[in-house]
MARZAVEX-799093 format. One record per residue: residue in one letter; residue number from 0; x, z, y of N, C-alpha, C in turn. Coordinates in nm, 2 decimals. Example, Ala and Ser with C-alpha at 12.3 -4.5 7.8 and 13.67 -1.06 7.14 Angstrom:
% MARZAVEX-799093
REC aa i n.xx n.zz n.yy ca.xx ca.zz ca.yy c.xx c.zz c.yy
REC a 0 1.32 0.78 -0.57 1.23 0.78 -0.45 1.32 0.78 -0.33 .
REC s 1 1.28 0.71 -0.22 1.37 0.71 -0.11 1.29 0.79 0.00 .
END
This chain:
% MARZAVEX-799093
REC aa i n.xx n.zz n.yy ca.xx ca.zz ca.yy c.xx c.zz c.yy
REC m 0 0.09 -0.03 -0.11 0.03 0.02 0.00 0.07 -0.03 0.11 .
REC a 1 0.07 -0.08 0.20 0.15 -0.10 0.37 0.12 0.04 0.42 .
REC v 2 0.23 0.07 0.51 0.17 0.18 0.59 0.24 0.14 0.74 .
REC l 3 0.16 0.17 0.83 0.20 0.14 0.99 0.19 0.27 1.06 .
REC a 4 0.29 0.27 1.13 0.33 0.35 1.20 0.31 0.51 1.08 .
REC g 5 0.34 0.52 1.01 0.33 0.63 0.91 0.20 0.66 0.88 .
REC v 6 0.11 0.56 0.90 -0.03 0.60 0.83 -0.04 0.49 0.71 .
REC d 7 -0.10 0.52 0.59 -0.13 0.40 0.50 -0.23 0.33 0.53 .
REC l 8 -0.22 0.20 0.53 -0.32 0.09 0.53 -0.48 0.13 0.49 .
REC a 9 -0.49 0.20 0.40 -0.65 0.25 0.35 -0.67 0.33 0.41 .
REC t 10 -0.61 0.43 0.49 -0.67 0.54 0.61 -0.68 0.46 0.72 .
REC i 11 -0.60 0.33 0.74 -0.63 0.28 0.89 -0.78 0.17 0.85 .
REC a 12 -0.81 0.14 0.75 -0.92 0.08 0.69 -1.06 0.16 0.70 .
REC l 13 -1.04 0.29 0.65 -1.15 0.40 0.65 -1.17 0.42 0.81 .
REC f 14 -1.07 0.45 0.89 -1.09 0.46 1.01 -1.17 0.38 1.13 .
REC l 15 -1.14 0.26 1.10 -1.19 0.13 1.12 -1.33 0.08 1.07 .
REC g 16 -1.37 0.17 0.96 -1.49 0.14 0.90 -1.52 0.00 0.85 .
REC h 17 -1.38 -0.07 0.81 -1.41 -0.16 0.69 -1.41 -0.14 0.57 .
REC s 18 -1.49 -0.26 0.50 -1.51 -0.20 0.37 -1.42 -0.19 0.23 .
REC s 19 -1.30 -0.26 0.30 -1.17 -0.24 0.20 -1.05 -0.23 0.28 .
REC a 20 -0.94 -0.19 0.20 -0.80 -0.24 0.29 -0.77 -0.37 0.30 .
REC k 21 -0.82 -0.46 0.19 -0.80 -0.58 0.22 -0.86 -0.64 0.31 .
REC a 22 -0.96 -0.61 0.35 -1.04 -0.64 0.51 -0.94 -0.62 0.64 .
REC t 23 -0.86 -0.50 0.61 -0.78 -0.47 0.73 -0.62 -0.55 0.73 .
REC e 24 -0.61 -0.61 0.59 -0.46 -0.69 0.59 -0.44 -0.82 0.67 .
REC i 25 -0.59 -0.84 0.74 -0.55 -0.99 0.82 -0.50 -0.94 0.92 .
REC y 26 -0.51 -0.83 0.98 -0.42 -0.78 1.09 -0.30 -0.77 1.11 .
REC l 27 -0.24 -0.74 0.97 -0.11 -0.71 0.95 -0.02 -0.86 0.97 .
REC r 28 -0.11 -0.98 0.96 -0.03 -1.12 0.95 -0.03 -1.16 1.09 .
REC a 29 -0.13 -1.10 1.20 -0.15 -1.17 1.35 0.02 -1.14 1.38 .
REC d 30 0.07 -1.24 1.46 0.16 -1.25 1.52 0.17 -1.17 1.64 .
REC l 31 0.27 -1.09 1.67 0.30 -1.00 1.77 0.30 -1.05 1.88 .
REC a 32 0.37 -1.15 1.92 0.39 -1.23 2.03 0.23 -1.29 2.09 .
REC l 33 0.18 -1.35 1.99 0.04 -1.40 2.02 -0.06 -1.29 2.06 .
REC k 34 -0.03 -1.17 1.99 -0.14 -1.05 2.04 -0.11 -1.01 2.23 .
REC e 35 0.05 -1.02 2.22 0.09 -0.99 2.36 0.06 -1.10 2.45 .
REC r 36 0.05 -1.20 2.41 0.02 -1.31 2.53 -0.15 -1.32 2.53 .
REC a 37 -0.24 -1.26 2.45 -0.38 -1.26 2.47 -0.39 -1.16 2.54 .
REC l 38 -0.35 -1.05 2.52 -0.36 -0.91 2.59 -0.30 -0.97 2.74 .
REC a 39 -0.21 -1.01 2.79 -0.17 -1.04 2.92 -0.26 -1.12 3.00 .
REC r 40 -0.35 -1.21 2.94 -0.46 -1.30 2.99 -0.56 -1.21 3.04 .
REC v 41 -0.59 -1.12 2.98 -0.69 -1.02 3.02 -0.68 -0.92 3.12 .
REC a 42 -0.77 -0.96 3.21 -0.75 -0.87 3.31 -0.84 -0.75 3.33 .
REC p 43 -0.82 -0.64 3.37 -0.89 -0.53 3.34 -1.04 -0.55 3.48 .
REC t 44 -1.15 -0.52 3.45 -1.26 -0.55 3.50 -1.27 -0.46 3.64 .
REC e 45 -1.33 -0.52 3.72 -1.35 -0.44 3.88 -1.45 -0.37 3.87 .
REC v 46 -1.51 -0.33 3.76 -1.63 -0.21 3.76 -1.56 -0.10 3.78 .
REC g 47 -1.67 -0.01 3.89 -1.59 0.10 3.92 -1.67 0.21 3.78 .
REC t 48 -1.59 0.29 3.80 -1.63 0.43 3.70 -1.73 0.53 3.79 .
REC h 49 -1.79 0.55 3.69 -1.89 0.66 3.71 -1.97 0.73 3.62 .
REC r 50 -2.01 0.85 3.62 -2.10 0.92 3.52 -2.25 0.89 3.53 .
REC y 51 -2.29 0.82 3.41 -2.43 0.75 3.41 -2.54 0.92 3.43 .
REC r 52 -2.63 0.89 3.50 -2.74 0.98 3.54 -2.88 0.93 3.48 .
REC p 53 -2.92 0.94 3.41 -3.06 0.92 3.38 -3.16 0.95 3.47 .
REC p 54 -3.27 0.85 3.50 -3.35 0.89 3.57 -3.43 1.03 3.53 .
REC d 55 -3.50 1.07 3.62 -3.60 1.20 3.62 -3.69 1.16 3.49 .
REC t 56 -3.76 1.04 3.49 -3.88 1.02 3.42 -3.79 1.04 3.27 .
REC l 57 -3.67 0.95 3.24 -3.61 0.99 3.11 -3.54 1.14 3.08 .
REC l 58 -3.55 1.22 3.15 -3.51 1.33 3.12 -3.63 1.42 3.08 .
REC a 59 -3.71 1.41 3.14 -3.86 1.44 3.15 -3.91 1.41 2.98 .
REC l 60 -3.90 1.28 2.94 -3.92 1.26 2.83 -3.85 1.34 2.70 .
REC w 61 -3.69 1.34 2.75 -3.62 1.39 2.63 -3.67 1.55 2.64 .
REC e 62 -3.68 1.62 2.75 -3.71 1.76 2.74 -3.89 1.78 2.67 .
REC s 63 -3.96 1.69 2.68 -4.09 1.67 2.61 -4.09 1.70 2.46 .
REC l 64 -3.96 1.65 2.42 -3.99 1.59 2.24 -3.93 1.76 2.18 .
END
C-alpha cells in the first residue's frame, strides 16, 4: 500500500470518502507540475467573508420545532 506524507493510501481514501483505495490511486499519478500550473491559474474570489445570519422567520421556525 502506498504511503503519502506518512499516511497510508487506505486512510486517505477513507478520509476522502472514496469507495476503495484504488479510487484514490488516480491522484497519485497526477503530474505535480500540472497541478501547480492549474492552481496558479485559479484566482481567489473577491467575495467578502462574513458570518451568515439567518432571517428571523427562519429562526422562529427552528425554535418552533
